[in-house]
TORPA-254372 format. One record per residue (C-alpha): residue number from 1; residue in three letters; x, y, z. Coordinates in Angstrom, 2 decimals, m for minus. Each point is the difference from the previous one (the first is absolute). Example, Ala and Ser with C-alpha at 12.3 -4.5 7.8 and 13.67 -1.06 7.14 Angstrom:
2
+--------+-------+---------+---------+---------+
! kolvex ! pamar !      c1 !      c2 !      c3 !
+--------+-------+---------+---------+---------+
!      1 !   Ala !   12.30 !   m4.50 !    7.80 !
!      2 !   Ser !    1.37 !    3.44 !   m0.66 !
+--------+-------+---------+---------+---------+
END
This chain:
414
+--------+-------+---------+---------+---------+
! kolvex ! pamar !      c1 !      c2 !      c3 !
+--------+-------+---------+---------+---------+
!      1 !   Met !   m2.88 !   11.12 !  m11.02 !
!      2 !   Val !    3.52 !   m1.41 !    0.32 !
!      3 !   Lys !   m1.35 !   m3.29 !    1.37 !
!      4 !   Glu !   m2.03 !   m0.56 !   m3.18 !
!      5 !   Gln !    3.03 !    0.82 !   m2.12 !
!      6 !   Ile !    2.09 !   m2.56 !    1.90 !
!      7 !   Leu !   m2.64 !   m2.69 !   m0.42 !
!      8 !   Lys !   m0.48 !    0.79 !   m3.69 !
!      9 !   Ile !    3.72 !   m0.17 !   m0.75 !
!     10 !   Ser !    0.42 !   m3.22 !    2.00 !
!     11 !   Arg !   m2.79 !   m1.67 !   m2.00 !
!     12 !   Glu !    1.49 !    1.16 !   m3.29 !
!     13 !   Met !    3.46 !   m1.33 !    0.78 !
!     14 !   Glu !   m1.07 !   m3.33 !    1.58 !
!     15 !   Pro !    0.67 !   m2.13 !   m3.13 !
!     16 !   Glu !    3.53 !    1.44 !   m0.24 !
!     17 !   Leu !    0.63 !   m0.67 !    3.69 !
!     18 !   Ile !   m1.15 !   m3.58 !   m0.35 !
!     19 !   Arg !    2.33 !   m0.46 !   m2.98 !
!     20 !   Ile !    2.93 !    1.36 !    2.04 !
!     21 !   Arg !   m0.82 !   m2.23 !    2.95 !
!     22 !   His !   m0.19 !   m3.11 !   m2.20 !
!     23 !   Thr !    3.37 !    0.86 !   m1.56 !
!     24 !   Leu !    1.60 !    0.41 !    3.42 !
!     25 !   His !   m1.55 !   m3.23 !    1.24 !
!     26 !   Arg !    1.40 !   m1.92 !   m2.96 !
!     27 !   His !    3.50 !    1.36 !    0.65 !
!     28 !   Pro !    0.62 !   m0.10 !    3.77 !
!     29 !   Glu !    3.47 !    0.86 !    1.24 !
!     30 !   Leu !    1.69 !   m0.69 !    3.31 !
!     31 !   Ser !    1.15 !    2.67 !    2.42 !
!     32 !   Leu !    2.53 !    2.53 !   m1.36 !
!     33 !   Lys !   m0.10 !   m1.69 !   m3.42 !
!     34 !   Glu !   m3.13 !    1.79 !   m1.25 !
!     35 !   Thr !    1.47 !    1.29 !   m3.29 !
!     36 !   Phe !   m2.98 !   m0.82 !   m2.25 !
!     37 !   Thr !   m2.39 !    1.38 !    2.60 !
!     38 !   Ala !    2.00 !    3.21 !    0.43 !
!     39 !   Thr !    0.13 !    0.53 !   m3.76 !
!     40 !   Leu !   m3.76 !   m0.45 !   m0.34 !
!     41 !   Ile !   m0.61 !    2.45 !    2.86 !
!     42 !   Ala !    2.36 !    2.59 !   m1.49 !
!     43 !   Asp !   m1.46 !   m0.36 !   m3.51 !
!     44 !   Thr !   m3.52 !    0.48 !    1.39 !
!     45 !   Leu !    0.91 !    3.06 !    2.07 !
!     46 !   Arg !    1.95 !    1.51 !   m2.89 !
!     47 !   Lys !   m3.22 !    0.24 !   m2.02 !
!     48 !   Leu !   m1.78 !    2.07 !    2.67 !
!     49 !   Glu !    0.02 !    3.78 !   m0.23 !
!     50 !   Gly !    1.60 !    1.86 !    2.89 !
!     51 !   Ile !    1.93 !   m2.99 !    1.42 !
!     52 !   Arg !    3.73 !    0.35 !    0.68 !
!     53 !   Leu !    1.58 !   m3.44 !   m0.06 !
!     54 !   Gln !    2.78 !   m1.31 !    2.25 !
!     55 !   Glu !    1.41 !   m3.46 !   m0.81 !
!     56 !   Asn !    2.72 !   m2.36 !    1.27 !
!     57 !   Met !   m0.85 !    0.69 !    3.63 !
!     58 !   Ala !    0.28 !   m2.34 !    3.01 !
!     59 !   Glu !    2.96 !   m1.99 !   m1.33 !
!     60 !   Gly !   m1.19 !    0.17 !   m3.60 !
!     61 !   Thr !   m3.64 !   m0.98 !   m0.44 !
!     62 !   Gly !   m1.88 !    2.67 !    1.94 !
!     63 !   Val !   m2.04 !    2.56 !   m1.93 !
!     64 !   Thr !   m1.60 !    3.26 !    1.12 !
!     65 !   Gly !   m2.30 !    2.32 !   m1.92 !
!     66 !   Val !   m0.38 !    3.54 !    1.29 !
!     67 !   Leu !   m3.10 !    2.00 !   m0.97 !
!     68 !   Tyr !   m0.24 !    3.73 !    0.65 !
!     69 !   Gly !   m3.45 !    1.53 !    0.34 !
!     70 !   Gly !   m0.94 !    2.72 !   m2.47 !
!     71 !   Lys !   m1.08 !    2.41 !    2.73 !
!     72 !   Gly !    3.52 !    0.45 !    1.34 !
!     73 !   Pro !    2.01 !   m1.24 !    2.98 !
!     74 !   Gly !   m1.56 !   m1.39 !    3.13 !
!     75 !   Arg !    0.06 !   m3.17 !    2.07 !
!     76 !   Cys !    1.65 !   m3.22 !   m1.18 !
!     77 !   Val !   m1.62 !   m3.44 !    0.13 !
!     78 !   Leu !    1.76 !   m3.33 !   m0.56 !
!     79 !   Leu !   m1.87 !   m3.05 !   m1.34 !
!     80 !   Arg !    1.93 !   m3.27 !    0.08 !
!     81 !   Ala !   m0.32 !   m3.44 !   m1.59 !
!     82 !   Asp !    2.24 !   m3.05 !    0.35 !
!     83 !   Ile !    0.89 !   m1.77 !   m3.26 !
!     84 !   Asp !    1.78 !   m3.32 !    0.69 !
!     85 !   Ala !   m1.27 !   m3.58 !   m0.24 !
!     86 !   Leu !    0.70 !   m3.19 !    1.96 !
!     87 !   Pro !    1.85 !   m3.30 !   m0.65 !
!     88 !   Ile !   m3.24 !   m2.02 !   m0.14 !
!     89 !   Gln !   m1.34 !   m2.19 !   m2.80 !
!     90 !   Glu !   m3.45 !    1.23 !   m1.00 !
!     91 !   Gln !   m2.86 !   m2.53 !    0.27 !
!     92 !   Val !   m2.85 !    2.18 !   m1.26 !
!     93 !   Asp !   m1.42 !   m0.77 !   m3.44 !
!     94 !   Ile !   m0.47 !    3.44 !   m1.56 !
!     95 !   Pro !    0.64 !    1.21 !   m3.57 !
!     96 !   Phe !    2.74 !    2.39 !    1.17 !
!     97 !   Cys !    1.83 !   m2.31 !    2.44 !
!     98 !   Ser !    3.69 !    0.40 !    0.70 !
!     99 !   Glu !    2.32 !   m0.89 !   m2.85 !
!    100 !   Val !    3.00 !   m0.17 !    2.33 !
!    101 !   Pro !    0.52 !   m3.45 !    1.58 !
!    102 !   Gly !    0.10 !    0.12 !    3.79 !
!    103 !   Cys !   m0.95 !    3.67 !    0.23 !
!    104 !   Met !   m3.37 !    1.72 !    0.37 !
!    105 !   His !   m1.77 !    3.05 !    1.36 !
!    106 !   Ala !   m1.37 !   m1.82 !    3.03 !
!    107 !   Cys !   m0.39 !    3.17 !    2.07 !
!    108 !   Gly !   m1.78 !    2.28 !   m2.46 !
!    109 !   His !    2.88 !    2.33 !   m0.79 !
!    110 !   Asp !   m0.96 !   m0.07 !   m3.68 !
!    111 !   Ala !   m3.32 !    1.59 !    1.02 !
!    112 !   His !    1.74 !    2.41 !    2.40 !
!    113 !   Thr !    2.20 !    1.20 !   m2.84 !
!    114 !   Thr !   m2.93 !    0.29 !   m2.39 !
!    115 !   Trp !   m2.34 !    1.94 !    2.25 !
!    116 !   Leu !    2.74 !    2.50 !    0.79 !
!    117 !   Leu !    0.59 !    0.45 !   m3.73 !
!    118 !   Gly !   m3.76 !    0.53 !   m0.25 !
!    119 !   Ala !    0.15 !    2.71 !    2.67 !
!    120 !   Ala !    2.77 !    1.69 !   m1.98 !
!    121 !   Met !   m2.15 !   m0.11 !   m3.14 !
!    122 !   Ile !   m2.95 !    1.59 !    1.81 !
!    123 !   Leu !    2.00 !    2.71 !    1.74 !
!    124 !   Ser !    1.94 !    0.83 !   m3.15 !
!    125 !   Arg !   m3.27 !    0.86 !   m1.72 !
!    126 !   Leu !   m1.12 !    2.02 !    3.04 !
!    127 !   Arg !    3.32 !    1.76 !    0.61 !
!    128 !   Asn !   m1.46 !    3.44 !   m0.71 !
!    129 !   Glu !   m2.53 !   m0.52 !    2.81 !
!    130 !   Phe !    2.47 !   m0.01 !    2.89 !
!    131 !   Ala !    3.07 !    1.64 !    1.52 !
!    132 !   Gly !    2.92 !   m1.96 !    1.38 !
!    133 !   Thr !    1.93 !   m3.14 !   m0.92 !
!    134 !   Val !   m0.78 !   m3.71 !   m0.20 !
!    135 !   Lys !    2.81 !   m2.57 !    0.05 !
!    136 !   Phe !   m0.86 !   m3.44 !   m1.40 !
!    137 !   Val !    2.63 !   m2.33 !    1.49 !
!    138 !   Phe !    0.43 !   m3.54 !   m1.36 !
!    139 !   Gln !    2.12 !   m1.93 !    2.50 !
!    140 !   Pro !    1.97 !   m3.14 !   m0.84 !
!    141 !   Gly !    1.09 !   m2.69 !    2.42 !
!    142 !   Glu !   m2.78 !    0.28 !    2.59 !
!    143 !   Glu !   m0.30 !   m3.76 !    0.42 !
!    144 !   Ile !    3.57 !   m0.18 !    1.31 !
!    145 !   Gly !   m0.26 !    3.19 !    2.04 !
!    146 !   Gly !    1.81 !    2.03 !   m2.66 !
!    147 !   Gly !   m0.56 !    3.15 !   m1.97 !
!    148 !   Ala !   m1.53 !    2.33 !    2.56 !
!    149 !   Cys !    3.15 !    1.05 !    1.85 !
!    150 !   Ser !    1.88 !    0.52 !   m3.24 !
!    151 !   Leu !   m2.79 !    2.13 !   m1.45 !
!    152 !   Ile !   m0.06 !    2.15 !    3.13 !
!    153 !   Gln !    3.70 !    0.20 !    0.87 !
!    154 !   Lys !    1.70 !   m0.16 !   m3.40 !
!    155 !   Asp !   m2.65 !    1.26 !   m2.40 !
!    156 !   Arg !   m1.56 !    2.41 !    2.51 !
!    157 !   Val !   m3.60 !   m0.51 !   m1.14 !
!    158 !   Leu !   m1.27 !    1.73 !    3.14 !
!    159 !   Glu !    1.82 !    3.17 !   m0.99 !
!    160 !   Gly !   m0.04 !    2.56 !   m2.84 !
!    161 !   Pro !   m2.78 !    0.91 !    0.69 !
!    162 !   Pro !   m0.43 !   m1.44 !    3.51 !
!    163 !   Val !   m2.82 !   m2.53 !    0.30 !
!    164 !   Asp !   m2.88 !    0.96 !    2.31 !
!    165 !   Ala !   m1.87 !   m3.33 !   m0.06 !
!    166 !   Ala !    0.45 !   m3.52 !   m1.44 !
!    167 !   Phe !   m2.51 !   m2.67 !   m0.98 !
!    168 !   Ala !    0.05 !   m3.64 !   m1.15 !
!    169 !   Ala !   m2.43 !   m2.89 !   m0.37 !
!    170 !   His !    0.00 !   m3.79 !   m0.11 !
!    171 !   Ala !   m2.30 !   m2.48 !   m1.69 !
!    172 !   Trp !   m1.73 !   m1.79 !    2.88 !
!    173 !   Pro !   m1.60 !   m3.48 !   m0.26 !
!    174 !   Glu !   m1.75 !    0.42 !    3.38 !
!    175 !   Leu !   m2.26 !    2.79 !   m1.28 !
!    176 !   Pro !   m2.78 !   m0.27 !   m2.60 !
!    177 !   Leu !    0.62 !    1.43 !   m3.45 !
!    178 !   Gly !   m1.02 !    3.64 !   m0.13 !
!    179 !   Gln !    0.75 !    0.79 !    3.63 !
!    180 !   Ile !    2.83 !    2.04 !    1.50 !
!    181 !   Gly !    1.29 !   m0.82 !    3.49 !
!    182 !   Ile !    2.13 !    2.43 !    1.97 !
!    183 !   Ala !    1.84 !   m1.11 !    3.12 !
!    184 !   Ser !   m0.57 !    2.64 !    2.66 !
!    185 !   Arg !    3.62 !   m0.26 !    1.13 !
!    186 !   Ile !    2.19 !   m2.96 !   m1.08 !
!    187 !   Pro !   m0.57 !   m1.53 !   m3.46 !
!    188 !   Phe !    3.35 !   m1.82 !    0.12 !
!    189 !   Gly !    2.13 !   m0.89 !    3.00 !
!    190 !   Cys !    3.70 !   m0.27 !    0.76 !
!    191 !   Ala !    1.58 !   m2.83 !   m1.99 !
!    192 !   Gly !    3.02 !   m1.82 !    1.38 !
!    193 !   Gly !    1.41 !   m3.47 !    0.14 !
!    194 !   Phe !    2.67 !   m2.37 !    1.23 !
!    195 !   Glu !    2.45 !   m2.66 !   m1.15 !
!    196 !   Leu !    1.12 !   m2.53 !    2.58 !
!    197 !   Thr !    2.57 !   m2.78 !   m0.24 !
!    198 !   Ile !    0.07 !   m2.45 !    2.89 !
!    199 !   Leu !    3.42 !   m1.59 !    0.43 !
!    200 !   Gly !   m0.43 !   m3.41 !    1.60 !
!    201 !   Lys !    1.98 !   m3.22 !   m0.05 !
!    202 !   Gly !   m0.73 !   m2.57 !   m2.67 !
!    203 !   Gly !    0.18 !   m3.74 !    0.11 !
!    204 !   His !   m1.79 !   m3.28 !   m0.64 !
!    205 !   Gly !   m3.76 !   m0.01 !    0.51 !
!    206 !   Ser !    0.23 !   m3.11 !    2.23 !
!    207 !   Trp !    2.21 !    1.88 !    2.52 !
!    208 !   Pro !   m1.84 !    3.29 !    0.62 !
!    209 !   Tyr !    1.45 !    0.26 !    3.54 !
!    210 !   Arg !    3.42 !    0.53 !   m1.60 !
!    211 !   Cys !   m1.33 !    2.92 !   m2.09 !
!    212 !   Arg !   m1.52 !    3.44 !    0.39 !
!    213 !   Asn !   m2.86 !   m0.25 !   m2.47 !
!    214 !   Pro !   m0.53 !    3.46 !   m1.57 !
!    215 !   Ile !   m3.35 !   m1.09 !   m1.42 !
!    216 !   Ser !   m1.43 !   m0.73 !    3.44 !
!    217 !   Ile !    1.36 !    3.32 !    1.24 !
!    218 !   Ala !   m1.57 !    1.79 !   m2.96 !
!    219 !   Ala !   m3.37 !   m1.58 !    0.75 !
!    220 !   Glu !    0.18 !    1.21 !    3.58 !
!    221 !   Ile !    0.92 !    3.50 !   m1.12 !
!    222 !   Cys !   m2.91 !    0.08 !   m2.48 !
!    223 !   Thr !   m2.43 !   m0.88 !    2.74 !
!    224 !   Arg !    1.43 !    2.61 !    2.33 !
!    225 !   Phe !   m0.25 !    2.70 !   m2.67 !
!    226 !   Gln !   m3.78 !   m0.32 !    0.09 !
!    227 !   Ala !    0.10 !    0.29 !    3.79 !
!    228 !   Ile !    1.84 !    3.30 !   m0.44 !
!    229 !   Val !   m2.84 !    1.31 !   m2.13 !
!    230 !   Ala !   m2.64 !   m1.24 !    2.43 !
!    231 !   Glu !    1.64 !    0.69 !    3.36 !
!    232 !   Arg !    2.74 !    2.61 !   m0.28 !
!    233 !   Ile !   m1.66 !    2.79 !   m2.06 !
!    234 !   Asp !   m2.96 !    2.17 !    0.92 !
!    235 !   Ser !   m3.03 !   m1.82 !   m1.41 !
!    236 !   Ala !   m1.38 !    3.27 !   m1.41 !
!    237 !   Glu !    2.99 !    0.29 !   m2.34 !
!    238 !   Pro !   m0.07 !   m1.66 !   m3.44 !
!    239 !   Arg !    3.11 !   m2.18 !   m0.29 !
!    240 !   Val !    1.21 !   m3.10 !   m1.83 !
!    241 !   Ile !    2.97 !   m2.37 !    0.06 !
!    242 !   Ser !   m0.33 !   m2.49 !   m2.84 !
!    243 !   Val !    2.58 !   m2.66 !   m0.83 !
!    244 !   Gly !   m0.09 !   m0.47 !   m3.75 !
!    245 !   Ser !    2.97 !   m2.22 !   m0.68 !
!    246 !   Ile !    1.87 !   m2.83 !    1.77 !
!    247 !   His !    2.77 !   m2.02 !   m1.66 !
!    248 !   Ala !    2.13 !   m2.73 !    1.54 !
!    249 !   Gly !    1.48 !   m3.33 !   m0.93 !
!    250 !   Asp !   m0.38 !   m2.21 !   m3.03 !
!    251 !   Arg !   m0.02 !   m3.55 !    1.40 !
!    252 !   Ser !   m2.57 !   m1.63 !    2.25 !
!    253 !   Asn !    2.53 !   m1.72 !    2.26 !
!    254 !   Ile !    2.50 !    2.85 !    0.42 !
!    255 !   Ile !   m0.41 !    2.83 !    2.48 !
!    256 !   Pro !    1.37 !    3.12 !   m1.74 !
!    257 !   Glu !    2.47 !    2.50 !    1.40 !
!    258 !   Thr !   m2.16 !    3.04 !   m0.77 !
!    259 !   Cys !   m3.57 !    1.11 !   m0.51 !
!    260 !   Cys !   m0.81 !    3.26 !   m1.82 !
!    261 !   Met !   m3.28 !    1.80 !    0.47 !
!    262 !   Ser !   m1.38 !    3.35 !   m1.04 !
!    263 !   Gly !   m3.18 !    1.95 !    0.40 !
!    264 !   Thr !   m1.77 !    3.32 !    0.13 !
!    265 !   Ile !   m0.66 !    2.40 !    2.87 !
!    266 !   Arg !   m2.86 !    2.50 !   m0.21 !
!    267 !   Ala !   m1.54 !    2.65 !    2.25 !
!    268 !   Ser !   m1.75 !    3.34 !   m0.41 !
!    269 !   Asp !    2.23 !    1.75 !    2.56 !
!    270 !   Pro !    3.81 !    0.27 !   m0.39 !
!    271 !   Ala !    0.39 !   m0.38 !    3.78 !
!    272 !   Val !   m1.80 !   m3.35 !   m0.16 !
!    273 !   Met !    2.31 !   m1.06 !   m2.83 !
!    274 !   Glu !    3.00 !    0.71 !    2.21 !
!    275 !   Gln !   m1.59 !   m1.93 !    2.86 !
!    276 !   Leu !   m0.66 !   m2.97 !   m2.29 !
!    277 !   Gly !    3.65 !    0.06 !   m1.05 !
!    278 !   Arg !    1.19 !   m0.04 !    3.61 !
!    279 !   Glu !   m2.35 !   m2.85 !    0.89 !
!    280 !   Ile !    1.09 !   m2.04 !   m3.02 !
!    281 !   Glu !    3.67 !    0.37 !    0.86 !
!    282 !   His !   m0.61 !   m0.86 !    3.66 !
!    283 !   Thr !   m2.01 !   m3.08 !   m0.97 !
!    284 !   Val !    2.60 !   m1.27 !   m2.47 !
!    285 !   Arg !    2.87 !    0.58 !    2.43 !
!    286 !   Ser !   m1.79 !   m1.73 !    2.88 !
!    287 !   Ile !   m1.15 !   m3.08 !   m1.90 !
!    288 !   Thr !    3.25 !   m0.62 !   m1.88 !
!    289 !   Ser !    1.98 !    0.45 !    3.20 !
!    290 !   Met !   m2.22 !   m2.46 !    1.85 !
!    291 !   His !    0.72 !   m2.63 !   m2.66 !
!    292 !   Gly !    3.71 !    0.68 !   m0.21 !
!    293 !   Ala !   m0.23 !    1.45 !   m3.51 !
!    294 !   Ser !    0.87 !    3.39 !   m1.45 !
!    295 !   Tyr !   m1.53 !    2.24 !   m2.66 !
!    296 !   Lys !    0.39 !    2.78 !   m2.54 !
!    297 !   Leu !   m2.91 !    2.45 !   m0.13 !
!    298 !   Thr !   m0.71 !    2.92 !   m2.31 !
!    299 !   Leu !   m2.92 !    2.25 !    0.95 !
!    300 !   Arg !   m1.71 !    2.76 !   m1.98 !
!    301 !   Thr !   m2.31 !    2.05 !    2.20 !
!    302 !   Ser !    0.48 !    3.55 !   m1.25 !
!    303 !   Gly !   m2.93 !    0.09 !   m2.43 !
!    304 !   Lys !   m2.44 !    2.90 !    0.08 !
!    305 !   Pro !   m3.80 !   m0.17 !   m0.38 !
!    306 !   Val !   m1.97 !    1.81 !   m2.65 !
!    307 !   Glu !   m1.94 !    2.60 !    1.99 !
!    308 !   Asn !   m3.07 !    1.75 !   m1.34 !
!    309 !   Asp !   m0.29 !    3.65 !    0.99 !
!    310 !   Ser !   m3.49 !    0.70 !    1.39 !
!    311 !   Ala !   m0.51 !    3.08 !   m2.18 !
!    312 !   Met !    1.08 !   m1.92 !   m3.10 !
!    313 !   Val !   m2.41 !   m2.82 !    0.92 !
!    314 !   Arg !   m2.83 !    2.54 !    0.01 !
!    315 !   Leu !    1.17 !    1.39 !   m3.32 !
!    316 !   Val !    0.20 !   m3.42 !   m1.69 !
!    317 !   Ser !   m3.39 !   m0.93 !    1.46 !
!    318 !   Ser !   m1.50 !    3.18 !   m1.46 !
!    319 !   Ala !    1.51 !   m0.72 !   m3.42 !
!    320 !   Ala !   m1.08 !   m3.66 !   m0.02 !
!    321 !   Arg !   m3.57 !    0.84 !    1.06 !
!    322 !   Asp !   m0.14 !    2.66 !   m2.68 !
!    323 !   Ile !    1.04 !   m2.41 !   m2.78 !
!    324 !   Leu !   m1.44 !   m3.32 !    1.17 !
!    325 !   Gly !   m2.85 !    0.99 !    2.30 !
!    326 !   Gln !   m0.40 !    0.19 !    3.77 !
!    327 !   Glu !   m0.78 !   m3.70 !    0.37 !
!    328 !   Asn !    3.23 !   m1.10 !   m1.71 !
!    329 !   Cys !    2.49 !    1.69 !    2.31 !
!    330 !   Leu !    0.85 !   m1.74 !    3.27 !
!    331 !   Ile !    2.18 !    1.10 !    2.91 !
!    332 !   Leu !    1.78 !   m3.06 !    1.42 !
!    333 !   Asp !    1.07 !   m0.01 !    3.66 !
!    334 !   Lys !    2.09 !   m3.16 !   m0.36 !
!    335 !   Arg !    3.81 !    0.32 !    0.00 !
!    336 !   Tyr !    1.55 !   m2.15 !   m2.74 !
!    337 !   Leu !    3.40 !   m1.73 !    0.20 !
!    338 !   Gly !    0.94 !   m0.32 !   m3.65 !
!    339 !   Gly !    3.24 !    1.75 !   m0.92 !
!    340 !   Glu !    0.26 !    2.97 !   m2.36 !
!    341 !   Asn !    2.91 !    2.41 !   m0.36 !
!    342 !   Phe !   m2.35 !    2.85 !   m0.78 !
!    343 !   Ala !    0.86 !    0.44 !    3.69 !
!    344 !   Glu !    3.02 !    1.96 !   m1.22 !
!    345 !   Phe !   m2.43 !    2.56 !   m1.43 !
!    346 !   Ser !   m2.56 !   m0.01 !    2.83 !
!    347 !   Ser !    2.72 !    0.50 !    2.62 !
!    348 !   Arg !    1.06 !    3.21 !   m1.73 !
!    349 !   Val !   m3.17 !    1.70 !   m1.29 !
!    350 !   Pro !   m3.74 !   m0.22 !    0.86 !
!    351 !   Ser !   m1.25 !   m3.02 !   m1.93 !
!    352 !   Cys !   m2.85 !   m2.40 !   m0.58 !
!    353 !   Tyr !    0.13 !   m3.53 !   m1.38 !
!    354 !   Phe !   m3.35 !   m1.52 !   m0.93 !
!    355 !   Phe !   m1.33 !   m3.34 !   m1.24 !
!    356 !   Ala !   m1.95 !   m0.56 !   m3.23 !
!    357 !   Gly !   m2.35 !   m2.97 !    0.15 !
!    358 !   Ile !    0.35 !   m2.65 !   m2.71 !
!    359 !   Ala !   m2.11 !   m2.91 !    1.33 !
!    360 !   Thr !   m2.85 !   m1.21 !   m2.20 !
!    361 !   Glu !   m2.61 !   m2.69 !    0.68 !
!    362 !   Glu !    2.21 !   m2.47 !   m1.87 !
!    363 !   Thr !    3.31 !    0.88 !    1.66 !
!    364 !   Ala !   m0.91 !    1.01 !    3.57 !
!    365 !   Gly !    2.03 !   m2.03 !    2.50 !
!    366 !   Lys !    1.86 !   m2.00 !   m2.65 !
!    367 !   Phe !    3.39 !    1.70 !    0.19 !
!    368 !   Gly !    2.05 !    2.60 !    1.79 !
!    369 !   Leu !    2.93 !    2.14 !   m0.97 !
!    370 !   His !    3.03 !   m1.87 !   m1.40 !
!    371 !   Ser !   m2.15 !   m2.91 !   m1.11 !
!    372 !   Pro !    0.50 !   m1.78 !   m3.36 !
!    373 !   Asn !   m3.79 !    0.28 !   m0.33 !
!    374 !   Phe !   m0.07 !    3.77 !    0.51 !
!    375 !   Glu !   m2.54 !    1.57 !   m2.34 !
!    376 !   Leu !   m1.01 !    3.62 !   m0.48 !
!    377 !   Pro !   m3.01 !    1.33 !   m1.96 !
!    378 !   Asp !    0.83 !    2.60 !   m2.64 !
!    379 !   Thr !   m2.99 !    2.04 !    1.10 !
!    380 !   Val !    1.77 !    1.15 !    3.18 !
!    381 !   Ile !    2.62 !    2.04 !   m1.86 !
!    382 !   Ala !   m1.83 !    3.00 !   m1.47 !
!    383 !   Pro !   m2.01 !    0.78 !    3.17 !
!    384 !   Val !    3.13 !   m0.08 !    2.17 !
!    385 !   Ala !    1.77 !    2.24 !   m2.51 !
!    386 !   Ala !   m2.91 !    2.43 !    0.41 !
!    387 !   Val !    0.27 !   m0.21 !    3.80 !
!    388 !   Phe !    3.71 !    0.82 !   m0.19 !
!    389 !   Ala !   m0.68 !    2.99 !   m2.23 !
!    390 !   Arg !   m2.63 !    1.27 !    2.42 !
!    391 !   Ile !    2.37 !   m0.54 !    2.96 !
!    392 !   Ala !    2.70 !    2.05 !   m1.72 !
!    393 !   Leu !   m2.33 !    2.91 !   m0.73 !
!    394 !   Leu !   m1.36 !    0.04 !    3.55 !
!    395 !   Ala !    3.50 !   m0.19 !    1.47 !
!    396 !   Leu !    1.23 !    2.86 !   m2.17 !
!    397 !   Glu !   m2.87 !    2.16 !    1.26 !
!    398 !   Thr !    0.36 !   m0.95 !    3.68 !
!    399 !   Glu !    2.37 !    1.97 !    2.20 !
!    400 !   Ser !   m0.14 !   m1.59 !    3.45 !
!    401 !   Gly !   m2.24 !   m3.01 !   m0.44 !
!    402 !   Thr !   m2.69 !    1.10 !    2.47 !
!    403 !   Glu !   m3.63 !   m0.90 !   m0.61 !
!    404 !   Ala !   m0.72 !    3.64 !   m0.89 !
!    405 !   Asp !    2.81 !    0.00 !   m2.56 !
!    406 !   Leu !   m1.24 !   m3.24 !   m1.54 !
!    407 !   Ser !   m3.55 !    1.30 !   m0.26 !
!    408 !   Gln !    1.22 !    3.21 !   m1.60 !
!    409 !   Ser !    2.19 !   m1.95 !   m2.43 !
!    410 !   Met !   m2.85 !   m2.26 !   m1.08 !
!    411 !   Thr !   m2.22 !    3.01 !   m0.58 !
!    412 !   Ser !    2.63 !    1.76 !   m2.10 !
!    413 !   Leu !    0.55 !   m3.10 !   m2.16 !
!    414 !   Cys !   m3.67 !   m0.69 !   m0.70 !
+--------+-------+---------+---------+---------+
END
């Protein structure tokens, strides 16, 4: 059975995958500067039989491996991993901790890269068992919203041959180790933001009536932003306005001329994003005008959500249950508001983005994504690589994604 072959290969290659992951974790690289990472990916793919390598993609550090099935042409499946790290100083005491000051894999992209390499290893050995094409896409710059558009528009990864379905996964601290969670619709929402400068009138702190204090105005605006979320948007819609930064003044007895603030805007529906933008601008205009101040506002509300196709959700669920067991695959009805530019893929082809649980008894609830304490067990990597391999084989065998097609595909691959 193909399932047993996948599991056998994944167990055999687990020590090599762990070695690769440790190497990547020691050498994290910031967005669009992932030269060491890209070289390691390319060197690994180059050793696999049947892989055609494409380098220097997505402004220089993107890598794609293309594998053609031995049974001839057919459908095309894209599997994607993000490869960049974050400007965070690691605070986890592990033998393979980051060797780069102020930079770490605090979002699990070292594991994402490694399990996709693992899927390539498995499918390379099974290439004579399937027809069609698998594209293994390693995307740089995801943390700054980069890479995806360049891969699609400049490098044309969705073409030649055209991609029929795309899949990705994220290490997820909210799920127990060994479980797969699949959002039924929205695994990541629209990500936007704002930068606001309030232009007041400065002066001495003992004469506030002669000034237009931009700090007081900013405080009023912050409060009103939360009223927008609570009162102006349909309560059934997930939405967020979070102020993350306020800077003004440098002396306790001087009222400054300006106050600068910035924050993030999130929703699962692009129409709600646009409404949030309108409400923010109206609020800022009204409050600054009332206080005799002015402002400069930059809004970003054009982000797209990652949307899971219902047929692809069923397919991923079938693959995960097959590899990990029925009890370890969960369908999640919650819509999440994290940002992920895999949306560029899911808006163009049927896709599914799933979560791989990494929480253990020791780490559950102790950190989230982008935390200096982020920690990921090595044991998650080989099983997720096996799930990806199974997903690819099911997707190559499935024509329309109906339940009947999925059942037939699973039977043919057993």
